VOGU-461289 format. One record per residue: x, y, z negated of N, C-alpha, C in turn. Coordinates in steps of 0.05 Angstrom, whole numbers, padded with zeros to 5 digits, always signed. Atoms other than C-alpha are relative to their C-alpha. Layout:
# residues N
XYZXYZXYZ;...
//
This chain:
# residues 449
+00017-00024+00001+00000+00000-00001+00017+00025+00001;-00014-00027+00001+00022+00072+00014-00013+00016-00020;+00012-00017+00022+00013+00113-00048+00004+00030+00006;-00001-00030-00003-00003+00188-00042-00005+00011-00028;+00001-00012+00025+00010+00228-00104-00007+00030+00003;+00010-00027-00003-00028+00295-00110+00003+00017-00025;+00001-00019+00022-00013+00353-00156+00017-00011-00024;-00016+00007+00024+00019+00350-00226-00009-00027-00011;+00008+00026+00012-00024+00293-00252+00006-00023+00018;-00004+00021-00018-00019+00251-00190+00030-00008+00002;-00029+00005-00003+00057+00257-00185+00011-00011-00026;-00009+00011+00025+00069+00245-00259-00011-00029-00004;+00011+00026+00001+00022+00186-00257+00014-00019+00019;-00014+00017-00019+00057+00158-00195+00027-00007-00011;-00027+00006+00012+00125+00162-00230-00004-00021-00021;+00004+00021+00020+00096+00121-00289-00008-00026+00013;+00009+00024-00013+00065+00072-00241+00023-00016+00012;-00023+00013-00012+00129+00058-00203+00021-00009-00022;-00018+00008+00022+00167+00055-00269-00011-00027-00012;+00012+00025+00010+00118+00001-00293+00005-00023+00020;-00005+00022-00020+00127-00038-00227+00029-00009-00005;-00028+00009+00003+00203-00037-00238+00004-00015-00026;-00001+00014+00026+00194-00058-00311-00010-00028+00002;+00012+00026-00003+00150-00115-00291+00018-00019+00016;-00019+00016-00016+00200-00138-00238+00024-00009-00018;-00023+00005+00016+00255-00134-00290-00005-00016-00026;+00006+00014+00024+00219-00173-00343+00018-00026-00004;-00019+00022+00005+00266-00223-00376-00012-00028-00003;+00014+00026+00003+00216-00278-00394-00024+00000+00015;+00024-00001-00017+00168-00289-00338-00018-00023-00005;+00017+00022+00006+00141-00356-00362-00006-00018+00022;+00005+00016-00023+00143-00387-00293+00027-00008+00012;-00025+00009-00012+00195-00426-00253+00012+00021+00019;-00015-00019-00016+00248-00389-00212-00014+00004+00028;+00013-00002-00027+00212-00403-00145-00025+00017-00001;+00025-00015+00003+00145-00375-00170+00006+00030-00005;-00008-00028+00007+00179-00313-00198+00011+00014+00025;-00012-00012-00024+00218-00302-00134-00021+00009+00020;+00021-00007-00018+00155-00304-00092-00016+00024-00011;+00014-00022+00012+00121-00257-00141+00015+00027+00005;-00018-00024-00002+00181-00208-00138+00000+00010+00030;+00000-00007-00029+00181-00210-00061-00026+00013+00008;+00026-00012-00006+00107-00195-00057-00003+00028-00012;+00001-00026+00014+00114-00139-00108+00016+00022+00015;-00016-00018-00014+00171-00107-00070-00012+00009+00026;+00013-00006-00026+00133-00111-00004-00024+00020-00006;+00024-00016+00004+00072-00077-00037+00008+00028-00007;-00005-00025+00012+00107-00020-00072+00025+00015+00009;-00025-00012-00008+00175-00007-00040+00005-00003+00030;-00005+00000-00029+00204+00006+00029+00030+00007+00005;-00029-00003-00005+00278-00005+00041+00016+00007-00025;-00018-00004+00023+00339+00008-00003+00018+00024+00008;-00016-00024-00005+00375+00074-00011+00031-00008-00002;-00029+00004+00000+00452+00081-00006+00010-00007-00028;-00009+00005+00027+00457+00078-00081-00010-00028-00011;+00009+00027+00006+00424+00008-00080-00026-00001-00013;+00028+00000+00011+00357+00030-00108-00021-00003+00021;+00023+00003-00018+00290+00013-00076-00012+00028+00005;+00016-00024-00006+00253+00069-00040-00030-00005-00007;+00027+00003+00006+00184+00078-00069-00017+00005+00025;+00018-00004-00025+00130+00072-00016-00022+00019-00007;+00018-00021+00012+00099+00138-00035+00004+00026+00016;-00002-00028-00010+00085+00209-00010-00008+00019-00024;+00005-00019+00022+00090+00265-00060-00010+00026+00011;+00014-00024-00010+00043+00324-00048-00004+00020-00023;+00005-00020+00021+00043+00389-00089+00002+00027+00011;-00002-00029-00006+00038+00464-00087+00019+00014-00017;-00021-00011+00018+00092+00474-00139+00024-00018+00001;-00025+00016-00002+00164+00452-00133+00009-00012-00027;-00011+00008+00026+00177+00445-00208-00007-00028-00008;+00008+00027+00009+00136+00382-00221+00012-00020+00018;-00011+00019-00019+00157+00347-00157+00029-00005-00003;-00029+00002+00006+00231+00362-00171+00005-00017-00024;-00005+00015+00024+00225+00336-00241-00007-00029+00003;+00008+00028-00004+00189+00273-00220+00021-00015+00018;-00022+00013-00016+00243+00258-00166+00024-00005-00017;-00024+00003+00018+00299+00269-00217-00004-00021-00020;+00006+00018+00022+00263+00225-00267-00008-00027+00010;+00006+00027-00011+00258+00164-00221+00015-00020-00016;-00011+00021+00016+00278+00097-00248+00029-00009+00008;-00027+00009-00005+00345+00062-00250+00001-00018+00025;+00000+00018-00023+00324+00013-00196-00015+00009+00024;+00016-00010-00023+00281+00057-00151+00003+00030+00001;-00003-00028-00005+00279+00126-00122-00021+00008+00022;+00017-00010-00020+00233+00170-00081+00016+00010+00024;-00012-00010-00024+00249+00188-00009-00004+00030+00003;+00002-00029-00001+00265+00262-00003-00017+00010+00025;+00016-00006-00024+00233+00262+00067-00030-00003-00004;+00028+00006+00006+00167+00240+00036-00012+00020-00020;+00010-00021+00018+00160+00302-00008-00012+00022+00018;+00013-00021-00014+00109+00351+00020-00008+00021-00021;+00004-00020+00021+00110+00415-00021-00001+00027+00012;+00002-00029-00008+00088+00486-00009+00004+00016-00026;-00007-00015+00024+00121+00533-00059-00019+00025-00003;+00018-00023+00000+00059+00575-00068-00013+00006-00029;+00008-00006+00027+00050+00574-00144-00026-00014-00008;+00025+00014+00008-00006+00522-00148-00024+00007+00016;+00027-00005-00014-00079+00523-00127-00019+00013-00018;+00017-00018+00017-00105+00568-00183-00022-00016-00014;+00021+00015+00012-00146+00510-00213-00026+00003+00015;+00023-00008-00017-00193+00523-00156-00002-00021+00022;+00003+00020-00021-00220+00466-00112+00000+00012+00027;+00003-00013-00026-00237+00514-00056+00028+00010+00011;-00026-00008-00008-00167+00543-00055+00018-00023+00009;-00015+00024-00007-00136+00474-00054-00009-00013+00026;+00011+00013-00023-00183+00448-00002+00004+00018+00027;+00000-00018-00024-00186+00509+00047+00029+00011+00005;-00026-00014-00004-00118+00542+00036+00024-00019-00002;-00022+00018+00003-00067+00494+00008-00003-00025+00018;+00006+00023-00016-00100+00435+00043+00005+00005+00030;-00005-00006-00028-00097+00469+00110+00029+00002+00008;-00030-00003-00002-00023+00484+00101+00015-00026-00001;-00015+00025+00007-00003+00415+00076-00009-00024+00016;+00012+00025-00010-00049+00365+00109+00014-00010+00025;-00014+00008-00025-00013+00365+00177+00026-00015-00007;-00025+00012+00008+00054+00349+00144-00005-00026-00015;+00005+00025+00014+00022+00297+00099-00008-00024+00019;+00007+00019-00020-00009+00261+00159+00023-00010+00016;-00024+00008-00016+00057+00262+00197+00015-00020-00016;-00015+00018+00017+00092+00230+00139-00014-00028-00003;+00016+00024+00001+00036+00179+00131+00002-00018+00024;-00005+00015-00024+00042+00160+00204+00026-00014+00002;-00027+00012-00001+00116+00150+00200+00002-00023-00019;+00000+00023+00019+00107+00105+00139-00016-00024+00009;+00017+00021-00010+00050+00065+00169+00013-00015+00023;-00012+00012-00024+00089+00054+00234+00024-00017-00007;-00023+00017+00009+00148+00025+00196-00008-00027-00010;+00009+00025+00013+00105-00030+00165-00008-00021+00019;+00012+00021-00016+00092-00098+00194-00030-00003-00005;+00029+00002+00008+00026-00098+00157-00005+00021-00021;+00007-00019+00021-00009-00046+00114-00026-00007-00013;+00025+00005+00014-00060-00056+00060-00016+00025-00002;+00016-00027+00002-00082+00018+00065+00014+00019-00018;-00011-00023+00015-00075+00077+00018-00011-00001-00029;+00007-00004+00027-00076+00088-00056+00006+00029-00007;-00002-00028+00007-00090+00160-00076-00001+00005-00031;-00001-00006+00028-00071+00186-00145-00005+00030-00003;+00007-00029+00004-00102+00252-00168-00016+00004-00026;+00017-00009+00021-00136+00290-00223-00022+00017+00012;+00023-00015-00011-00204+00322-00212-00003+00027-00014;+00003-00024+00016-00192+00379-00261+00011+00025+00013;-00013-00023-00011-00144+00426-00224-00008+00006+00028;+00006-00007-00027-00140+00453-00155+00014-00016+00021;-00017+00013-00020-00085+00415-00119-00010-00029+00004;+00011+00028-00001-00105+00343-00136-00028-00002+00012;+00028+00002-00009-00179+00356-00126-00003+00012+00027;+00005-00013-00025-00177+00405-00068+00017-00012+00023;-00016+00012-00021-00117+00380-00027-00007-00029+00003;+00007+00029+00000-00135+00308-00045-00026-00003+00017;+00025+00001-00016-00206+00320-00017+00004+00004+00029;-00006-00007-00029-00179+00351+00047+00013-00025+00014;-00015+00022-00011-00130+00293+00058-00016-00025+00003;+00015+00025-00002-00179+00237+00044-00020+00002+00023;+00016-00003-00024-00225+00266+00097+00015-00005+00026;-00016+00003-00024-00169+00267+00149+00010-00029+00002;-00007+00028-00002-00145+00197+00130-00023-00016+00010;+00023+00015-00008-00215+00171+00138-00005+00001+00030;+00004-00004-00028-00220+00202+00207+00021-00014+00017;-00022+00011-00015-00152+00177+00230+00003-00031-00003;-00002+00029+00006-00153+00107+00197-00027-00011-00008;+00028+00009+00005-00225+00084+00202-00002-00026-00013;+00003+00027+00010-00211+00012+00185+00020-00007-00022;-00019+00005+00022-00155+00021+00133-00014+00004-00027;+00011-00002+00025-00172+00012+00061+00010+00025-00014;-00009-00023+00015-00172+00077+00020-00012-00004-00029;+00008+00003+00028-00173+00069-00056+00011+00024-00014;-00007-00026+00015-00171+00130-00102+00000-00006-00029;-00001+00000+00029-00149+00131-00175-00004+00029-00009;+00006-00028+00007-00184+00194-00202-00001+00003-00030;-00001-00004+00028-00167+00219-00271-00020+00024-00007;+00021-00019+00009-00227+00255-00303+00010+00015-00024;-00011-00017+00021-00213+00314-00349-00012-00005-00027;+00012+00000+00027-00224+00318-00424-00026+00016+00002;+00027-00013-00001-00298+00337-00433+00000+00026-00015;-00002-00024+00016-00279+00390-00484+00015+00022+00014;-00011-00021-00018-00242+00427-00429+00029+00000+00002;-00029-00004-00007-00174+00430-00395+00002+00027+00013;+00002-00027-00014-00190+00489-00349-00030+00007+00003;+00028-00010+00001-00253+00532-00345-00016-00010+00025;+00013+00006-00024-00268+00510-00274+00000-00031+00005;-00004+00029-00004-00257+00434-00284-00026-00013+00008;+00024+00014-00005-00330+00416-00280-00009+00004+00030;+00005-00004-00028-00340+00449-00212+00019-00019+00016;-00020+00015-00015-00275+00416-00187-00007-00029+00000;+00005+00030+00002-00296+00347-00212-00025-00007+00017;+00025+00004-00016-00366+00351-00180+00006+00001+00030;-00008-00003-00028-00337+00375-00113+00017-00024+00010;-00019+00022-00006-00283+00321-00115-00016-00026+00003;+00016+00025-00001-00331+00264-00131-00018-00002+00024;+00019-00002-00023-00378+00287-00077+00017-00007+00026;-00016+00005-00024-00322+00285-00024+00009-00030+00001;-00010+00027+00000-00294+00218-00046-00021-00021+00001;+00021+00020+00001-00362+00183-00053-00004-00014+00027;+00006+00015-00026-00368+00170+00022+00026+00001+00018;-00025+00003-00015-00294+00177+00044+00017-00022-00009;-00015+00022+00011-00258+00130-00002-00017-00025-00001;+00014+00025+00002-00277+00057-00001-00006-00007-00028;+00002+00007+00028-00267+00051-00075+00014+00022-00016;-00011-00020+00017-00256+00103-00130+00002-00012-00028;-00004+00011+00027-00226+00079-00196+00002+00025-00019;+00003-00023+00017-00246+00128-00251+00014-00006-00027;-00013+00001+00026-00202+00141-00312-00006+00025-00016;+00006-00024+00015-00227+00185-00368+00024+00006-00019;-00023-00008+00016-00170+00224-00401-00006-00005-00030;+00008+00003+00029-00208+00223-00467+00002-00029-00010;+00000+00028+00006-00216+00148-00467+00029-00011-00002;-00028+00010-00001-00143+00135-00448+00015+00011-00024;-00012-00011+00023-00120+00182-00503-00008-00014-00025;+00011+00015+00025-00164+00146-00554+00013-00027-00002;-00013+00025+00002-00131+00080-00535+00028+00004-00011;-00027-00007+00010-00063+00113-00549-00001+00004-00030;+00002-00005+00028-00086+00136-00617-00010-00022-00017;+00013+00021+00015-00131+00080-00639+00013-00028+00000;-00011+00027-00003-00098+00018-00612+00032-00001-00001;-00030-00001+00001-00024+00039-00605+00010+00015-00023;-00008-00015+00024-00024+00082-00667+00017+00024+00005;-00016-00024-00007+00006+00140-00631-00017+00025-00004;+00016-00023+00006-00024+00201-00665+00009+00025+00015;-00011-00023-00014+00020+00249-00625+00001-00007+00030;+00000+00008-00027+00001+00219-00558+00002+00024+00020;-00002-00021-00021+00022+00261-00497-00013-00009+00025;+00012+00007-00027-00002+00262-00425+00016-00022+00012;-00018+00022-00011+00057+00217-00408-00009-00026-00011;+00010+00024+00013+00030+00166-00458-00026-00008+00013;+00026+00005-00013-00039+00172-00426+00006-00012+00027;-00006+00009-00027-00009+00163-00357+00013-00030-00001;-00011+00026+00002+00028+00101-00382-00022-00021-00002;+00022+00019+00002-00038+00068-00401-00015-00003+00027;+00014+00000-00026-00071+00087-00335+00016-00017+00020;-00018+00014-00018-00011+00061-00295+00001-00030-00006;+00000+00028+00008-00011-00004-00335-00026-00014+00010;+00026+00012-00009-00085-00015-00318+00000-00003+00031;-00001+00002-00030-00073+00000-00243+00018-00023+00008;-00018+00022-00008-00014-00048-00241-00012-00027-00006;+00013+00026+00007-00054-00103-00277-00019-00009+00023;+00018+00007-00022-00103-00097-00219+00014-00006+00025;-00011+00002-00028-00057-00090-00159+00025-00018+00002;-00023+00019-00002+00002-00135-00177-00010-00026+00012;+00009+00026-00013+00002-00203-00140-00013-00018-00018;+00014+00021+00016-00045-00257-00163+00005-00026+00015;-00003+00026-00012-00046-00331-00148-00016-00003+00027;+00017+00001-00023-00099-00317-00095+00014+00015+00023;-00016-00012-00021-00060-00306-00031-00016+00021+00017;+00016-00017-00017-00119-00271+00002-00005+00028-00015;+00006-00024+00016-00121-00217-00053+00015+00025+00012;-00011-00024-00011-00110-00149-00019-00018+00022-00007;+00016-00023+00005-00138-00079-00022-00029-00005+00012;+00026+00005-00013-00194-00099+00027-00015-00022-00016;+00014+00022+00016-00209-00163-00014-00012+00012-00026;+00011-00014+00025-00216-00120-00078-00024+00017+00007;+00022-00017-00008-00261-00071-00042-00025-00017+00005;+00022+00017-00007-00305-00127-00015-00013-00011-00024;+00011+00013+00025-00314-00156-00085-00012+00021-00019;+00009-00019+00021-00326-00091-00123-00018+00021+00011;+00015-00023-00011-00356-00039-00076-00011-00006+00028;+00012+00006-00025-00391-00075-00021-00026+00017+00008;+00024-00016-00005-00455-00034-00030+00008+00030+00002;-00008-00027-00005-00448+00036-00002-00009+00021-00021;+00009-00019+00021-00486+00069-00059+00015-00003-00027;-00014+00005+00026-00439+00040-00112+00030-00004+00006;-00029+00001-00008-00366+00057-00097+00018+00007-00023;-00017-00008+00024-00341+00074-00168+00003-00024-00018;-00005+00022+00020-00309+00027-00217+00017+00012-00024;-00018-00006+00023-00275+00031-00285+00017-00026-00006;-00018+00022+00008-00219-00014-00313+00001-00001-00030;-00002+00006+00029-00224-00045-00383+00022-00022-00002;-00021+00018+00003-00161-00081-00407+00005-00007-00029;-00007+00009+00028-00135-00119-00467+00021-00022+00003;-00002-00015+00025-00094-00129-00509+00020+00023+00003;-00018-00023+00002-00060-00062-00524+00014-00001-00026;-00016+00003+00025-00003-00069-00572+00025+00018+00002;-00025-00015-00002+00055-00022-00589+00023-00017+00008;-00024+00015-00010+00119-00045-00554+00018-00009-00024;-00018+00006+00023+00156-00043-00622-00010-00024-00016;+00010+00022+00015+00110-00095-00651-00011-00023+00016;+00011+00021-00020+00094-00137-00589+00007-00027-00009;-00009+00028+00007+00135-00197-00613-00011-00010-00026;+00012+00008+00025+00100-00198-00680-00030-00003+00001;+00029+00002-00002+00028-00194-00656-00008-00028+00008;+00011+00026-00008-00012-00259-00652-00012+00001+00028;+00013+00002-00027-00034-00282-00583-00024-00018-00003;+00025+00015+00004-00106-00305-00582-00005-00017+00025;+00008+00015-00025-00138-00355-00535-00015+00018+00020;+00012-00015-00022-00165-00332-00469-00029+00007-00007;+00028-00006+00006-00237-00338-00493-00005+00024-00018;+00001-00023+00018-00224-00287-00547+00001+00026+00015;-00003-00024-00016-00201-00235-00498-00022+00005+00019;+00022-00004-00021-00254-00248-00447-00026+00007-00014;+00023-00008+00017-00308-00244-00501+00001+00028-00007;-00005-00027+00007-00278-00179-00522-00006+00018+00024;+00006-00016-00023-00282-00152-00452-00030+00001+00008;+00028+00000-00004-00353-00174-00445-00015+00020-00020;+00012-00018+00020-00369-00135-00510+00004+00029+00009;-00003-00029-00010-00342-00071-00477-00021+00007+00019;+00023-00006-00018-00402-00076-00430-00025+00004-00015;+00024-00004+00016-00450-00071-00489-00010+00029+00001;+00013-00026+00001-00498-00012-00490-00010+00004-00029;+00011-00004+00027-00511+00019-00558-00029+00007+00000;+00029-00006-00001-00584+00025-00578-00004+00030-00006;+00002-00028+00004-00572+00097-00599+00028+00012-00001;-00025-00014+00000-00517+00149-00593+00014+00000-00027;-00010-00003+00027-00511+00152-00668+00016-00026-00009;-00013+00024+00008-00490+00080-00675+00021-00010+00021;-00018+00006-00022-00443+00082-00615+00026-00010-00013;-00027+00010+00009-00381+00038-00630+00013-00010+00025;-00013+00006-00025-00332+00034-00573+00018-00025-00005;-00014+00026+00002-00308-00037-00569+00028+00003+00012;-00026-00002-00013-00252-00016-00522+00021+00013-00018;-00019-00013+00018-00220+00022-00579+00005-00017-00024;-00003+00019+00021-00219-00039-00623+00018-00024+00009;-00015+00024-00008-00172-00099-00623-00019-00023+00003;+00017+00024-00003-00201-00166-00600-00002-00014-00027;+00006+00013+00025-00235-00203-00657-00003-00029+00004;+00002+00029-00004-00221-00278-00658-00023-00013-00015;+00021+00012+00015-00276-00289-00709-00028+00006+00012;+00026-00004-00013-00330-00263-00661-00010-00025+00013;+00010+00025-00010-00371-00324-00648-00016+00003+00025;+00015-00001-00024-00404-00343-00584-00029+00004-00004;+00028-00004+00006-00472-00342-00618-00006+00030-00003;+00005-00028+00002-00463-00268-00632-00002+00014+00028;-00001-00012-00026-00445-00252-00561-00024-00008+00017;+00024+00009-00015-00505-00291-00536-00026+00012-00011;+00024-00011+00013-00553-00253-00581-00011+00022+00019;+00013-00018-00019-00602-00206-00547+00009+00029-00001;-00011-00027-00002-00557-00145-00542-00005+00011+00028;+00004-00012-00027-00566-00096-00485+00029+00002+00012;-00025-00002-00014-00510-00100-00434-00004+00017+00025;+00000-00016-00024-00494-00052-00378-00003-00016+00024;+00003+00016-00025-00521-00079-00313+00024+00006+00018;-00024-00001-00016-00463-00092-00266-00005-00008+00029;+00000+00008-00029-00461-00089-00190+00019-00022+00005;-00020+00020-00003-00398-00129-00194+00021+00001-00023;-00023+00001+00019-00341-00151-00241+00022-00017+00014;-00023+00017-00008-00271-00174-00221+00018-00001-00025;-00018+00005+00022-00231-00205-00277+00028-00009+00009;-00028+00008-00008-00155-00209-00269+00013-00009-00027;-00013+00012+00024-00121-00254-00321+00030-00004+00007;-00030+00004-00005-00044-00255-00326+00012-00013-00024;-00011+00016+00022-00008-00307-00367-00005-00030+00004;+00001+00029-00003-00002-00381-00378-00026-00011-00009;+00026+00015+00008-00065-00424-00379+00008-00029-00003;-00008+00028+00007-00058-00493-00412-00024-00016-00004;+00022+00018+00004-00100-00552-00423-00017+00005-00025;+00014-00007+00025-00116-00530-00494-00008+00028-00002;+00007-00028+00000-00126-00458-00475-00007+00009+00029;+00010-00006-00029-00166-00453-00409-00015+00026+00001;+00015-00024-00005-00192-00389-00380-00029-00006+00005;+00028+00006-00003-00266-00395-00392-00016+00025+00009;+00012-00023-00014-00311-00350-00350-00030+00004-00006;+00029-00001+00004-00382-00363-00375-00011+00027-00010;+00009-00025+00012-00387-00299-00415-00005+00022+00021;+00003-00021-00020-00378-00255-00353-00015-00010+00025;+00016+00011-00022-00417-00301-00306-00029+00000-00005;+00028-00001+00006-00482-00293-00342-00016+00016+00018;+00016-00012-00021-00536-00276-00293-00014+00025-00010;+00015-00024+00011-00569-00225-00340+00018+00025+00002;-00017-00023-00003-00508-00180-00330-00003+00014+00028;-00001-00011-00027-00524-00169-00256-00029+00003+00010;+00027-00003-00011-00585-00141-00219-00008-00022+00017;+00010+00022-00015-00631-00188-00184+00007+00000+00030;-00005+00000-00028-00614-00162-00116+00028-00006+00008;-00028+00006-00007-00540-00176-00122+00004-00030+00008;-00004+00026-00009-00512-00237-00089+00013-00018-00021;-00008+00018+00021-00489-00299-00127+00030+00004-00008;-00027-00004+00007-00415-00280-00124+00007+00029-00009;-00004-00027+00012-00422-00214-00162+00025-00001-00020;-00023+00002+00019-00366-00240-00208+00023-00015+00015;-00024+00013-00012-00295-00257-00184+00021-00001-00020;-00023+00004+00020-00237-00284-00223+00026-00004+00017;-00027+00002-00011-00164-00275-00203+00020-00006-00023;-00018+00008+00021-00107-00307-00241+00029+00001+00010;-00030+00001-00006-00030-00302-00244+00013-00011-00024;-00012+00014+00022+00010-00350-00285+00023+00015-00013;-00025-00014+00008+00070-00303-00290-00008+00021-00022;+00005-00020+00021+00074-00260-00353+00002+00028+00011;+00003-00027-00009+00058-00187-00344+00012+00019-00020;-00014-00020+00017+00106-00134-00373+00007-00012-00027;-00010+00016+00024+00133-00186-00423-00023-00007-00019;+00023+00009+00017+00063-00201-00450-00007-00029+00005;+00009+00028-00005+00041-00272-00460-00026-00001+00015;+00026-00002-00014-00029-00251-00437-00008+00030+00004;+00011-00027-00006-00060-00190-00405-00023-00003+00018;+00026+00002-00015-00130-00181-00378-00009+00028+00009;+00011-00024-00010-00161-00127-00334-00026-00007+00013;+00027+00004-00011-00235-00123-00318-00007+00024+00017;+00009-00021-00017-00253-00081-00257-00030-00002+00001;+00028+00004+00003-00325-00066-00270-00015+00023+00015;+00018-00019-00013-00377-00030-00226-00026-00003-00013;+00025+00004+00016-00432-00019-00276-00014+00027-00006;+00018-00024+00003-00487+00029-00297+00012+00021-00018;-00011-00019+00018-00446+00062-00352+00017+00022+00013;-00016-00019-00015-00406+00098-00299-00014+00027+00002;+00015-00026-00003-00462+00150-00297+00004+00019-00024;-00002-00016+00025-00448+00174-00369+00021+00024+00003;-00018-00023-00002-00384+00216-00358-00008+00018+00023;+00007-00017-00024-00408+00239-00288-00023+00019-00007;+00024-00016+00008-00473+00263-00320+00009+00025-00016;-00010-00022+00016-00433+00306-00369+00012+00022+00017;-00013-00020-00017-00391+00341-00316-00021+00014+00018;+00021-00011-00018-00453+00350-00271-00017+00020-00015;+00016-00018+00017-00494+00381-00327+00015+00026-00007;-00015-00024+00006-00439+00429-00347+00005+00017+00026;-00004-00016-00025-00425+00448-00274-00025+00015+00008;+00026-00012-00008-00499+00461-00261-00006+00024-00018;+00005-00022+00018-00503+00503-00324+00015+00025+00007;-00018-00022-00009-00445+00546-00300-00011+00012+00026;+00009-00009-00026-00474+00549-00230-00025+00019-00002;+00025-00016+00005-00542+00575-00255+00006+00028-00009;-00009-00027+00009-00505+00632-00288+00018+00014+00018;-00018-00010-00020-00463+00644-00227+00028+00003-00011;-00026-00003+00013-00402+00634-00270+00023-00010+00020;-00024+00006-00016-00335+00635-00231-00006-00005+00029;+00006+00006-00028-00371+00628-00164+00016+00017+00019;-00015-00017-00018-00335+00688-00135+00027-00012+00006;-00026+00012-00005-00270+00649-00143+00000-00020+00023;+00003+00020-00021-00296+00596-00096-00009+00013+00027;+00011-00013-00024-00334+00642-00048+00022+00015+00016;-00021-00014-00014-00272+00681-00031+00017-00017+00018;-00016+00018-00016-00240+00619-00001-00020-00017+00017;+00017+00012-00021-00301+00601+00042-00021-00020-00009;+00020+00017+00011-00344+00558-00005-00026+00014-00002;+00026-00014+00000-00417+00576+00006-00019-00015-00017;+00021+00012+00017-00481+00563-00032-00008-00028+00008;+00008+00026-00011-00499+00505+00014+00021-00022-00007;-00020+00020+00007-00432+00471-00001-00003-00009-00029;+00005+00007+00027-00445+00474-00075-00025-00017-00002;+00025+00015+00003-00517+00449-00068+00004-00028+00012;-00004+00027-00011-00495+00391-00023+00016-00018-00019;-00016+00015+00020-00442+00371-00074-00017-00008-00024;+00018+00006+00021-00492+00375-00130-00020-00022+00007;+00018+00020-00009-00541+00333-00090+00013-00028+00001;-00014+00027-00002-00489+00278-00076+00006-00010-00028;-00007+00008+00027-00467+00277-00149-00024-00010-00015;+00025+00008+00013-00538+00274-00174-00009-00026+00010;+00009+00025-00011-00553+00217-00127+00018-00023-00010;-00017+00020+00012-00493+00178-00153-00008-00006-00029;+00009+00004+00028-00515+00189-00225-00027-00015-00001;+00026+00012-00003-00587+00170-00206+00003-00030+00006;-00002+00029-00008-00567+00104-00172+00012-00016-00023;-00012+00016+00023-00523+00082-00231-00019-00001-00023;+00018-00001+00025-00572+00104-00285-00023-00018+00004;+00023+00016-00005-00627+00064-00251+00005-00030+00007;-00006+00027-00003-00590-00001-00245-00015-00018-00021;+00014+00017+00020-00630-00057-00278+00013-00027+00002;-00010+00027+00002-00603-00123-00302-00020-00022+00008;+00018+00023-00007-00631-00192-00284-00020-00004-00024;+00020+00004+00020-00696-00205-00321+00002-00026-00016;-00002+00027+00013-00679-00277-00337+00028-00004-00011;-00026+00007+00012-00623-00299-00384+00012-00024+00013;
//
C-alpha cells in the first residue's frame, strides 16, 4: 500500500506507524519457525517499504504532504534506525499552514499541492509490480489534513477508479482543539463518505483514555496517542495466514454496503511495555469475550461503562455474556487474532458469530476471522476487531450538532466564504453527514437470538 500522510497529525502518525512496522520486523521472539517468519518479513517489507537507501535503510512507501516545513523536517529526521523517508516524496508548500480552515486547505493549499502529490503517486505506483491501493492518514480537526486530504482523495478517486482507498481519520477531542474543528470534521466526513472505500475512525479522546486507563500514563502526549492508533492500524494491515487478505479483501468484508463505509478498531490487550513480561496471558476466549463486550450498549448514559478502557476479565462467564444485554447492531465484524493457537487454547468465535449482532438483511458472512501464528510486537497474543456498527453515529452526531449550532449563528462562516465555500456547500455537507448518522442510528439487530 502507498501511504499518504497529510498535515501535522498525518505525518506524525505515519512516523509512528512505520516505526511500529520496523519494531514488529525486529521482534526477537516471533514464536514461529524461521521459514514462516521469513515469509512474514518478506510480505511486510513488500507492503510498507520500497527499495533500500545508500545507508542500508529501507525506504518507506509513503508520500509526506504538508503546508509547513517544520513538522515534515522533524518527521524525516526522526525516522527509524532501519528505515527512512524518500526526500523526493516530500510535497511541502512553505505557506504557514492552512489556518485550521478546511476551505483554505481544500481550495488554496490543495490546488497548489495536489498536482505534485499526484505526480509522486504516479511514480510510486508505476514502480510497483502490484499495488494494494492507498492508505491516507489525516486529522479532521485542522485545515491541511482535512482540506488538502479531501482535495487529494477526490483526485485519487478520479484517476484510480478501481484502486482501493482506505483512510485513517483521527477525530478531534470533543471539548475542542480548534474553534473550527466541527466544521472541518463535517466537511471532511462528507467528502470521504463517497470517495474513500473505507474510512477507519479514531477518536482522540478514546485513544488518550486508553493511554491513561490501561497503560497508566497520566501524562500521555499526542505521540503516545499516535502510538496506540498506529498499533491498531498495524494489527489490521500486517500479513495474516490468509493469503488472499489485501486492502480490497478487507473492504469487501467490512464496507460492502455503500451506505456504511465507516469502521472503528477495538483491540486488546493493552499493557505497558515495562510490565509486558510480568502480565498474565489469558486464553483466546477471554479476549474475544472482552471484545464482544465492547459492543454492548448501555441502557442509559448515566450507567455508561466503557469496556474498552478496562482490562479483560477472565472471570467473566459465558452465561453473563449470553444474558439479554443490548449489543450494537453490526453491519460487519472482522476479527484479526495474532499469536499461537494450541489444542488446549483454540480461537473460539461463537461470541462474535451470534446472529443477533447483525441485521436481518446482512448476508451470512457478516463475520470474518483472520489469524496469524506469529507473535505481534513481542506479545504472545494481540487481537483487533474491525467493526462496522451502529455506535459509529455517536461521535459523528456530536460534531454534527456542534457544527450546526455554529452554522445557525453564522459563526466563523466568513473564514470559509472568503475561500469560495458557499451556503450550498455547507448544506450539502450537513445533509451527507446527517444521512450517515441516520443510517447508523437506525441499524437494527436480528430479532432472533
